[in-house]
N, C-alpha and C positions, 0 to 999 in steps of 0.2 A: 586496299583490295579486300582484305579479310572483312572489314566492317561493311563494305558494299555487298560482298557475297552474302553476309548474314541478312542484310536488308532485302536482297532478292529472295532468299529462302523464306523469310518471314512473309513477304508480300505474296509469294506463291501459295503458302499455306492459307493465308487470309482469303485470297481469291478463290481457291478451290472450295473452302468452307462456304463462302458466299454463294457460289454456284450451286452446290449441293446435288449435282447430278452430272450426266455425261455431256450436257449442252446447256447453254443459257436459254431460259424461256423467253418467249415473246417475238422471236423472229428477227430479221435483219434490222428493222427500224429500231426496235427496242435495244438491241446490242449497240448499234451506232450511237444512240442517245446516251446510253450508260457510259460508253467509252468517252464521249465528248464531255459529259458532265464530270467525270472523274479526272480526266487528264488536262482539260483546258486547251488553250492554243499550243500547237506543236512548236511554233517558232515565236515565242514572246519577245518583246523588246528587251526585257531583262530576265536572265535565267533564274530558276528557282532552286538551284543546287542539286548535286548528284543524288543525295539520299531521297529528297522529295520527288525528283523526276523518276528515279528507279522504282521507288515505292508505289507511286501512283500508276505508272505505266504497267509495271509487272502485275500489280493487283488487278488492274482493269482487264489486262489480256488474259490472266488466269481465270478471272470470274466469267469472262466471255469466251472461253476456249471450248473446243470440242476435245474431250479428254480420252485419248486412246487407252488409258489405264483403267477406265471404267468398263465393266463387263457389258454394259448396254451400248457401248460405242463400237459398232462392228460394221460400219458401212463400207469402208474402203481398205485398201492395202496400206494402212496407216497404223504403224506399230507403236507401242509404248517403248521408248528407248531405255536401254539398260543403264543403270546408274554409272557403271564403269565407263561407258561410252560418253555419257553426258559430262562426267568429270574430265575425261580426256579432251573433249571438245572445248571445255573451259581453258585448259592449258594451251590448246591450239590457238584460241583467240588471244590469249595473253601474249604468247610468243610471236604470233602473226607471221609465220614464214610465208613467203610467196613462192609457189612451186614452179616458177618459170626460169629460174637460174640458180646454179649451185651456190653462188655467193649470197643468196637470200635465204637459203634453206639447206645448209650443209648436212646436219643430222637428219632433218625431216626427209631429205632426198634418199638417204640410206633406208630409213624406215619404209618409205613408199616402195622402194625397190624390193625389199624383203617381203612386203605384203603382196605385191603383184606377182612375185615369183611363186609364193605359196599358193595363191588363188589360181594362177595359171596351171600349176601342177595338179591342183584339186580338180579342175575342169578337164584338163587334157593329160591324164596320168601316163598315157602311153606315148605321148609325143616326145620327140627328141629335143626340141628347142621351143617350148611354148612361151608366151608372154602375156601380159595383161596391162590395161590402162585403168587408172582411176578416173571415173566420170561423175557427172552430176546426177546420173540416173539412167533409166532405160531409154528415155527419149534421145539423150546424147549418145548412148552406146549404140543404139540402132542407126542413128545418123552416121556415126563413124564407120560402122560395119558396111553400110551401103557406099560410103565414100571410098573405102578401101577396095570394094568390089568394082566400083567405077574405074578406079585407077589401074587395077589389074587388067581390065578390059582394054583400057587405053594403051597400056604397055604392049599388048598383043596386037594393037592396030585393028581391033574388032569394032563392031558397031556398039553403041551404048548398051550397057548391061540391062537386061529385062528382069525386073523383079516379079516374082510370083508369091502371093501371100494368101493365106486362108481368110475366109470371110470372118473368122473369129479373131483376127489379128488386132493388135493394138494400133490405134490411129497414128501413132508416131511413125510407123513404117511408110504410110502413104505420104505423110508430111515430109519425111526425109527425102523420098523420091522427088517430090515437088521442089524442095529446096536445092537439090543437087542437079536439077535439070534432066532427070532421067524420065524415060517413058512412064506413063501411068501404069502402076502395078496391075498385073493380071490377078483378079480375085478368083481363088479356087474354092469350089463348093465344099461345104462342111455338112456333116450329119451328126446330130446329137452333140453339137458343139466342137467337133474335131474335124480336122482336114481329112478329106478322102484321098488316099493314095491313087486310086483309079482316076479320080478327077484331075489330080496333078499330072498323071501320065498323059491324059488326053490333052491337057493344056500345053504341056511341053512338046508333044507331038505336033500340035497345030502351029507352034512357034517355029519349029524347024531348027536349023543350025543357028549358032550365035551364042554369046555369053548370057547365061541366066543365073540368077541368084534366087533360090527358094528360101523363103523365110517361114520357118515353122515356129510354133509356140509351145513352151513348156510351162503351163500355168496361165490360162487365159484370165483376163481381167474380170470378166463377168461371172465365170463359173469355176475357175481354177483347174481347168482341164488340160491334159497334156496330149498333144498330137501324137499319132503313132510314129515316133521318130525312126525306128529301124526301117519300116516300110517306106517312109518318105525319103530317107537317105538312100535306099536302094533304087528308088525311082529316079531320084536326082542323078545318081551316079550313072545309071543306064543312059541318060540323055546328056551326060557331060556337064551337068549343072552343078554349081556350088551350093552349099547349105549353110545358112545362118540360123541359129536358134535363139529366139527371144525367151530366155529363161529368167526374166527379171523377177518373177514370182517363184518359180519352181527351182531355180538354181541351188538354193541352200539345202534342198533335199540331199545334196551330195555330202553334207556333213554327217548324215546318218547312214550307217551300214545297212540298216533295214529298209530305208526308203530310197537310197540311191539307185537301185535297179529300176525304179519308175522312170528314170531318165536314160535308160539304155538307148543307144543310138546317138547320144550327144557327142560321142567321140568322133563321129564322122563330120561334124560341123567345122568349117574353117574359122568361124567366130561365134562367140556365145555371149549374150547379155545376161548379167545378173545384178540384182539390187540387194544390198545389205540393209537398206532402210525399209525393207519389207520383212521377210523372214530372217532378218539378221539383227534386228532391234537396235539399229543405229539412228542417231538423229539425222535428219535430212541435211546434206545429201551424202550418199555413199553408194555410188554406182560403179560397176566394173564391166569392162569389155575384155574378154579373154580370146586370144588367137592361138591357133594350133602351131603356127610358124612365126617366130619373132620377125622374120624378114618382111612379113606382111605389113608391119608398121613403118617400113622405110618410106612409104608414100607421105607420111606426116612430117618428114624432115624439112626443116626451114632454118634459114640463117638470118639472124639479126645481130649485127656486130656488137651491140651493147649488152647482149644476153649470152650469145654463144659463138663468139668469134672463132674462126678456123684455128688460129694459132693457140687460143685458149684450150680448145678441144684437143689439139695435138699435144699440148703440154700436160694433158691429163685431167682437166676440169670436166666433170660430167655435163653432158648436154641434156637439159630437161625440156627444152622448148618443143622437141618432137614427141613429147609424151602426152600431148593433149592438143585439141583444136583451140583450147583457151590459152590465154597468156597468164594473167594474174589468176591464181586459184589457191584455195585454202588447202592446208595439209590434212585432208580428210582421211588419209591413211593412218594418222595417229590414233584416232578413236577405234578404227578397225583393228589395228595392231593390238591395242590394249584389250579389246574384247576377245580376240583370238587367243592371246596369251592367257587371259584370266580364266577362260572357260575351256579352251582346247577344242579340238574337233569333236570329241565325244560329248563334251558338255553342251556345245551348240547343237549337236545332233539330238541330244536328249530333249532340248527345248523345242526343236522342230517336231520331233515325234509327239511331244505333248500336245502341240497345237493340232496336229493331224488327228490324233486320238480324240481330242475334245470335239472336233468337228464331227467325227463319226458318231460320238455319243449324242451330240446335239441333234444330228439327223435322226437318230432312233427316237429321241424325245418328240420331235416333230411328227414322225410316223405314228407315234402312240397317242397323239393328241387328236380328239375327235373333231375339233374345230379348225384344224390346220391340215394342209396338204403339201408335201414336198414334191419338187420337180422329179419326175421319174428318172431312174437311172442312178449311176454311181455319183457320189459327190466329188467335188474337185479336191484340190490339195487340202485346203482348210476352209472352203467356201460352201455354204449351203443355201440353196434357193427354195423358198416356200411361199405360200400364200394362204389367206383365210379361206375356208370352204365356203364362207358366205359369198365370196367373189365368184365362185364357180356356179352359184345358183342364179347369177345374173347373166344377161346377154353379154357377148364378148367384150365390147367396148365399155359397157357399164361395169363389168367385173374388173377390168383393168383400171378403170377410174377409181373404184373402191380401194384397190391395192395402193394406188398413188396417193389417195386421200389419207389412208392409214399412215403411210410414211410421213407425209407432211404434217399431219396432226401431232404425231409423236415428236417431230422436230420442233414444232411451234411450242409445244408444252415443255420442251427440254427434258423429256423422259427417256428417249432412246434415239440413237443414230443408226438407222438401217439404210442399206443401199437399195438400189433397184436395178433390175436387169430384165431385158426382153429375151426370152429363150423358148425353144420348142417344147411343147408339152408332149405327153406320150403319144398323142394322135398326130403330131407333126405341126400343130397349130402354134404359131408364136403367141406367147402370153407374157404379161408383166408379172414379175415375181419380186418379193422382198429378198434382199441378199444380206446374209450374215457372213462376214469374212473374219475368221477367228485367228488372231495373231498374238493374243496375250499369253505369255509363257507361264502364267500362274492361274489363269481362269480355269475353273472346272465346269463341266456340263451342268452340274447342279446350280451353279451361279447364274445360269442363263434361263432357269425355269421361270423366273419372274418376267423376263423379256417376252417369253411366249404368251404369258397371260396378259401382258400389256397389249400385245398385238391383237389378241382375241377381243379383249375389252374395247379397244379402240375401233376395231372393225364393227362391233355391234353398235357402238355409239354412232359411227359414221353412217352405217346402214339405216339406223333409226332416223337420223337427221335427214338422210336422203329421201327416205319414205315420207317423212313429214313434209319436206320441201316439195316433193312430187304431189302429195295430196293438197298442199296449200296452192300450188300452181294450178292444179286441176280445179280446185274450188274457186280460185280467182278467175280462171277462164270461164267457169260456169256462171259466176256472178256477172262477169263482163258480158257474157252472151245473153243472160236474162235482161241486164240493163239495156243492151243493144236492142233486144226484142221490144222492150217497153218503149224505148225511145223511138223505134220504128213505128210502133202502134200510135204513139202520141203524135208523131209527125204526120201520119196518115189522117188522124182525126182533125188535126189543125188544117191540113190541106183541104179536107172535105168541107170544113166550116168556112174556110176562105172562099172555096168555090161556090158554096151556097150564097154567101153574102154578095159575091160578085154578080151572080145570076139575078138576085133580087134588085140590084141597083142598075140593071141595064136599061137603056132608053125605051125599048119596046114594051116593057112590063112595069115600068116604074109607077108607084102609087103617089099621086100628088100630095104634097105636104099639106096638112090641115092648117087653115088660117082662122084667125078669130075676126069677128065683125063682118062676116059674109063678104060678098063681092063688092067692088066699088064700081 
C-alpha cells in the first residue's frame, strides 16, 4: 500500500506539471486523445501490473484535470479538498465500511452518528431533538426533504403536497418533485435573484388550503444569493405551509460567528440541505440533510432481515438502513469528522470568511477595471458576476455571444475556467455574465489580477476576430453580388446573341447559300 501510494503521489505531481495550468488545452477531443494514448485499453487481455496501471491512469487524469486548487479555476461550486479530508478518504477506502448495517461498520457508524449530531445542532441550535443524515449532496438532500414532506401529508390524509420554489432554485427541486410523483412545483417570482415574499404570499393564497412546502435558497448556484428567509418563513407560517431551505452553498456560513446572521430565519425550516464538498472543502461526496425533529426521519424506516432484523434491533444492534435512501454507501462521515476535529468550528469559520472576503475584494477589482463591468448590486456569498465592457457596446445577443466566446476561448486554451450565468442587469434585462465562484481557502484577491487581464485580452481578441469575420463575410457577399451581376450581364448578352442568330436563320429572311459553278 505504501509503495502504491507513493506511485500515486508521484504520478499526480507529474500530471500537474505536464498540464501547467487550471485546465488541459485543446478541448474535449484533445483530452480524450491524450488519455487514450497514455492509458491504452482499459480491459486488456493481460494486465500490466498495479504500478504501471496506477502511474499511467493517475498521470493522465491529473494532466487532463480541471484543477480547483488553481486560482484561475473558478467556474463552479467545485472546491480544492483539504489534505486532512483527502487522507481520511484514503483510510475510508482502505477500510471500506458499508454504512447499511452495524456489522459492516461498527466504529464508522459511531463516527457518523457523532457527525450528524454535531451538524444537526449547528443548523438547529434551539431545537430539542434535531437530527441529520449524510447524503451524496444537495440533489439527494432535496429529494429526501420532499419525500419526507410527501409522507407527512399522506399521514394526515391530505392531498399530495404542493411544492413552491423560487425561479432562482436549483434544478434538483423540480426533478425531485417529478421523481416522487408530486404536482409540478409552483414557480415563485424573483427579483434581483431573490424570491419575493409578496409573490410567495400571492401564490399560497391562490392555492388555498392543503399541504404546501416552500423551498427557499440560501446560496443560489448562479449568484450565491440568499433568499429573505425571515420574511419567507413568516409568509409560509401564515398560510400553514412548511419551509425547507436549500443551503447547499450557504450552510457553512454557520461556522462563522460573523457570517451566520446572514442565514437568520433558517431556524424556522423543518429541513435544511447543506453540502460540505462546497464551502467545506471535502472530496465529493459530502452532503447533509438536517431536520428540526428527529421523528421526521421515521418515514425512512425499512426492514430487511439480513440487515436489520427486528430481533437484532431489539437486542441492541443499531439500525442503519433507515439512515439513507441508499443501501450500500461509503463512510463519508469519516473525512468530515477528521476535518471538523482538525480545524474546529472557528478554524472552518475563518476559511469561510476568507473566501467571502476574497470575493468582496475581487468585486472591487472588477469595479476598478475600465474594461470590465460587474453585475449591479450586492455580490453573493463568494460569487461574482461580471462581463467585458466590449460586450456592452454590442447589440444584446451579440454582446452575450462575445461573453460566451470569451469563456470558451479560455477553456480551449486551458488558461482559465470561468462559469457563465444569465442574470438581470441593472435595467432588468437578462444578460449573460462570466461567473467567478471563489472557494479556495488560500487564494488572495491579488492572485486573481491575472485572471481579469486574461478576460480583457481574450475579449479584445474575440472582438477583433468577430469584426474580421464580419468584414470578410461582407466582402464575400459583395464579391458574390458582383459576380452574380456579371453573370447576369453575360447571360443577357448570350441570350441576345442567340436571339439574333435565330432571327437570321428563319425561313422568311434566309440568305441562300452561295454555290460555286453557277446554276445547273
